[in-house]
Backbone as CSV, one residue per row, in Angstrom:
resi,resn,N_x,N_y,N_z,CA_x,CA_y,CA_z,C_x,C_y,C_z
1,MET,74.471,14.313,29.970,73.041,14.214,29.672,72.280,14.340,30.991
2,SER,71.259,15.196,30.998,70.480,15.378,32.221,69.481,14.241,32.382
3,ILE,68.928,14.143,33.566,67.962,13.082,33.854,66.719,13.216,32.973
4,LEU,66.295,14.460,32.693,65.114,14.666,31.845,65.378,14.230,30.411
5,GLN,66.587,14.500,29.910,66.933,14.062,28.553,66.992,12.536,28.486
6,GLU,67.549,11.954,29.534,67.629,10.493,29.589,66.240,9.868,29.638
7,LEU,65.344,10.511,30.399,63.966,10.041,30.503,63.268,10.107,29.143
8,GLU,63.438,11.213,28.420,62.835,11.355,27.096,63.373,10.292,26.140
9,ALA,64.662,10.026,26.186,65.256,9.007,25.327,64.696,7.626,25.662
10,ALA,64.515,7.348,26.953,63.965,6.060,27.378,62.523,5.909,26.912
11,LYS,61.743,7.000,26.987,60.353,6.956,26.536,60.275,6.653,25.038
12,LYS,61.156,7.301,24.248,61.162,7.051,22.804,61.556,5.610,22.506
13,ALA,62.562,5.114,23.232,62.988,3.725,23.037,61.869,2.766,23.389
14,LYS,61.107,3.091,24.434,59.979,2.249,24.848,58.906,2.234,23.762
15,GLU,58.613,3.394,23.181,57.622,3.461,22.113,58.039,2.587,20.927
16,VAL,59.314,2.681,20.559,59.823,1.880,19.443,59.709,0.393,19.774
17,ALA,60.083,0.030,21.007,60.011,-1.374,21.415,58.565,-1.859,21.440
18,ASP,57.643,-1.035,21.943,56.225,-1.419,21.986,55.684,-1.656,20.581
19,LYS,56.048,-0.773,19.639,55.596,-0.951,18.255,56.147,-2.253,17.684
20,ARG,57.410,-2.558,17.981,58.023,-3.788,17.482,57.330,-5.023,18.051
21,VAL,56.988,-4.949,19.348,56.279,-6.065,19.983,54.924,-6.274,19.308
22,GLU,54.205,-5.197,19.048,52.909,-5.307,18.376,53.064,-5.923,16.990
23,GLU,54.087,-5.500,16.252,54.330,-6.056,14.921,54.619,-7.557,14.995
24,LEU,55.442,-7.952,15.963,55.791,-9.368,16.091,54.588,-10.210,16.501
25,ILE,53.753,-9.670,17.382,52.541,-10.398,17.789,51.623,-10.583,16.586
26,LYS,51.428,-9.515,15.797,50.566,-9.618,14.614,51.124,-10.658,13.643
27,LYS,52.446,-10.628,13.421,53.075,-11.579,12.512,52.918,-13.015,13.020
28,ALA,53.087,-13.211,14.341,52.936,-14.547,14.925,51.499,-15.039,14.780
29,LYS,50.529,-14.147,14.974,49.120,-14.534,14.811,48.838,-14.922,13.358
30,ASP,49.334,-14.101,12.437,49.110,-14.399,11.017,49.718,-15.749,10.644
31,GLU,50.931,-16.009,11.102,51.579,-17.288,10.821,50.818,-18.446,11.465
32,GLY,50.339,-18.227,12.695,49.570,-19.264,13.377,48.279,-19.577,12.653
33,LEU,47.579,-18.533,12.203,46.335,-18.751,11.458,46.591,-19.469,10.140
34,ALA,47.687,-19.125,9.483,48.026,-19.805,8.233,48.278,-21.293,8.492
35,GLU,48.954,-21.596,9.579,49.222,-23.000,9.932,47.911,-23.722,10.264
36,ILE,47.032,-23.054,10.973,45.729,-23.662,11.316,44.934,-23.924,10.047
37,ARG,44.941,-22.942,9.118,44.218,-23.144,7.852,44.754,-24.368,7.113
38,ARG,46.081,-24.513,7.096,46.697,-25.647,6.403,46.245,-26.966,7.037
39,ILE,46.233,-27.010,8.373,45.818,-28.235,9.073,44.341,-28.527,8.819
40,VAL,43.503,-27.488,8.859,42.061,-27.668,8.628,41.830,-28.233,7.230
41,GLU,42.543,-27.687,6.231,42.378,-28.179,4.863,42.918,-29.597,4.711
42,ASP,44.089,-29.870,5.315,44.683,-31.208,5.188,43.810,-32.287,5.814
43,LEU,43.229,-31.982,6.957,42.413,-32.976,7.670,40.936,-32.896,7.322
44,GLU,40.570,-31.933,6.453,39.181,-31.727,6.039,38.261,-31.545,7.257
45,LEU,38.703,-30.708,8.171,37.901,-30.426,9.364,36.764,-29.481,9.019
46,THR,35.653,-29.629,9.727,34.495,-28.756,9.523,34.396,-27.783,10.695
47,ALA,33.509,-26.818,10.541,33.282,-25.864,11.619,32.790,-26.586,12.875
48,LYS,32.005,-27.627,12.679,31.511,-28.409,13.809,32.665,-29.061,14.570
49,ASP,33.661,-29.538,13.827,34.849,-30.122,14.469,35.585,-29.070,15.283
50,LEU,35.697,-27.881,14.730,36.443,-26.813,15.406,35.707,-26.298,16.639
51,LEU,34.388,-26.377,16.630,33.619,-25.925,17.796,33.932,-26.755,19.039
52,LYS,34.418,-27.965,18.831,34.782,-28.810,19.967,35.961,-28.226,20.740
53,LEU,36.709,-27.342,20.096,37.852,-26.713,20.749,37.443,-25.576,21.670
54,VAL,36.258,-25.024,21.450,35.796,-23.887,22.237,35.269,-24.411,23.565
55,PRO,35.830,-23.928,24.672,35.322,-24.406,25.957,33.897,-23.915,26.176
56,SER,33.034,-24.829,26.514,31.646,-24.438,26.755,31.524,-23.927,28.178
57,GLU,30.771,-22.869,28.320,30.555,-22.300,29.652,29.545,-23.168,30.386
58,PRO,29.833,-23.481,31.631,28.864,-24.290,32.372,27.557,-23.523,32.562
59,GLN,26.483,-24.250,32.471,25.182,-23.636,32.664,25.038,-23.205,34.117
60,LYS,24.546,-21.991,34.300,24.327,-21.521,35.660,23.012,-22.120,36.157
61,THR,23.108,-22.867,37.205,21.916,-23.479,37.773,21.754,-23.007,39.203
62,ARG,20.553,-22.965,39.625,20.291,-22.600,41.012,20.512,-23.827,41.871
63,ARG,21.271,-23.639,42.917,21.489,-24.752,43.829,20.274,-24.882,44.732
64,ALA,19.838,-26.096,44.871,18.700,-26.359,45.737,19.140,-26.186,47.183
65,ARG,18.317,-25.528,47.943,18.631,-25.337,49.351,18.502,-26.668,50.069
66,LYS,19.470,-26.953,50.893,19.447,-28.181,51.667,18.308,-28.065,52.687
67,PRO,17.433,-29.052,52.723,16.321,-28.963,53.672,16.825,-29.030,55.114
68,ALA,16.090,-28.389,55.985,16.459,-28.387,57.398,16.355,-29.798,57.965
69,ALA,17.276,-30.140,58.837,17.273,-31.477,59.439,16.168,-31.600,60.489
70,TYR,15.815,-30.455,61.072,14.801,-30.470,62.130,13.738,-29.430,61.859
71,TRP,12.530,-29.747,62.281,11.440,-28.799,62.300,11.142,-28.520,63.761
72,TYR,10.389,-27.492,63.977,10.054,-27.114,65.353,8.538,-26.998,65.460
73,GLN,7.985,-27.752,66.406,6.532,-27.776,66.594,6.200,-27.124,67.929
74,HIS,5.191,-26.274,67.909,4.763,-25.571,69.132,4.411,-26.603,70.199
75,PRO,4.844,-26.372,71.438,4.624,-27.377,72.488,3.156,-27.658,72.807
76,THR,2.267,-26.677,72.628,0.864,-26.916,72.967,-0.072,-26.919,71.761
77,ASP,0.360,-26.346,70.641,-0.471,-26.303,69.437,0.274,-26.999,68.298
78,PRO,-0.048,-28.291,68.026,0.682,-29.048,67.014,0.504,-28.518,65.588
79,ASP,-0.456,-27.620,65.384,-0.646,-27.044,64.048,0.408,-25.990,63.724
80,LEU,1.064,-25.449,64.763,2.104,-24.450,64.544,3.447,-25.150,64.385
81,VAL,3.962,-25.099,63.157,5.242,-25.753,62.855,6.112,-24.747,62.107
82,TRP,7.374,-24.658,62.547,8.361,-23.855,61.816,9.369,-24.829,61.239
83,LYS,9.608,-24.739,59.937,10.455,-25.717,59.255,11.939,-25.378,59.320
84,GLY,12.304,-24.411,60.113,13.713,-24.097,60.322,14.325,-23.250,59.227
85,ALA,13.529,-22.761,58.281,14.029,-21.902,57.209,13.257,-20.595,57.238
86,GLY,13.937,-19.540,56.905,13.285,-18.238,56.912,13.255,-17.658,58.314
87,PRO,12.573,-16.545,58.470,12.550,-15.895,59.785,11.823,-16.748,60.825
88,LYS,12.295,-16.640,62.040,11.665,-17.394,63.129,10.290,-16.800,63.425
89,PRO,9.297,-17.651,63.633,7.968,-17.138,63.960,7.937,-16.577,65.379
90,ALA,6.969,-15.725,65.640,6.859,-15.058,66.941,6.736,-16.069,68.070
91,TRP,5.935,-17.147,67.869,5.751,-18.121,68.950,7.069,-18.799,69.305
92,PHE,7.951,-18.984,68.294,9.227,-19.635,68.550,10.167,-18.691,69.288
93,LYS,10.145,-17.418,68.924,11.003,-16.433,69.577,10.647,-16.268,71.051
94,GLU,9.362,-16.456,71.364,8.911,-16.278,72.741,9.410,-17.385,73.671
95,LEU,9.764,-18.529,73.100,10.238,-19.647,73.918,11.687,-19.414,74.335
96,ASN,12.028,-19.902,75.546,13.438,-19.823,75.940,14.212,-20.894,75.174
97,GLU,15.533,-20.848,75.257,16.366,-21.741,74.465,16.093,-23.209,74.779
98,GLU,15.865,-23.509,76.031,15.596,-24.898,76.418,14.279,-25.370,75.820
99,ALA,13.264,-24.518,75.829,11.969,-24.872,75.259,12.069,-24.999,73.732
100,GLN,12.916,-24.171,73.118,13.107,-24.246,71.666,13.700,-25.612,71.301
101,GLN,14.662,-26.074,72.070,15.258,-27.379,71.809,14.263,-28.503,72.085
102,ALA,13.392,-28.299,73.046,12.422,-29.333,73.414,11.374,-29.537,72.319
103,CYS,11.094,-28.494,71.550,10.047,-28.640,70.506,10.650,-29.046,69.172
104,LYS,11.912,-29.429,69.152,12.584,-29.865,67.917,12.104,-31.279,67.578
105,ILE,11.726,-31.462,66.289,11.322,-32.786,65.819,12.111,-33.075,64.529
106,VAL,12.240,-34.331,64.185,12.952,-34.701,62.967,12.148,-34.244,61.772
107,ALA,12.807,-33.660,60.790,12.121,-33.089,59.630,11.398,-34.169,58.833
108,GLY,10.277,-33.758,58.290,9.552,-34.559,57.319,8.673,-35.565,57.903
């Protein structure tokens, strides 16, 4: 038997096996549903009872952004305050790193 003939035979065997697997899965599902129906009738369960089995999806909520621990106040103009969120203001960018740290104040 050549390799191509062997390959064709294997493909046919696989098709037969796949069909058998599908048949067995369908039969197992049917038997499982019949058993579930019997239990539902025996225990007089309602649809509301069965809904408890369905996992509820968690509600998607927006996470609140953690507030900045520090705000930054302009060294000479106390009305200019950057709350540490969003883009840095021009006045803050103009300060050197040491001056930026010097204008740090506790938030709130």
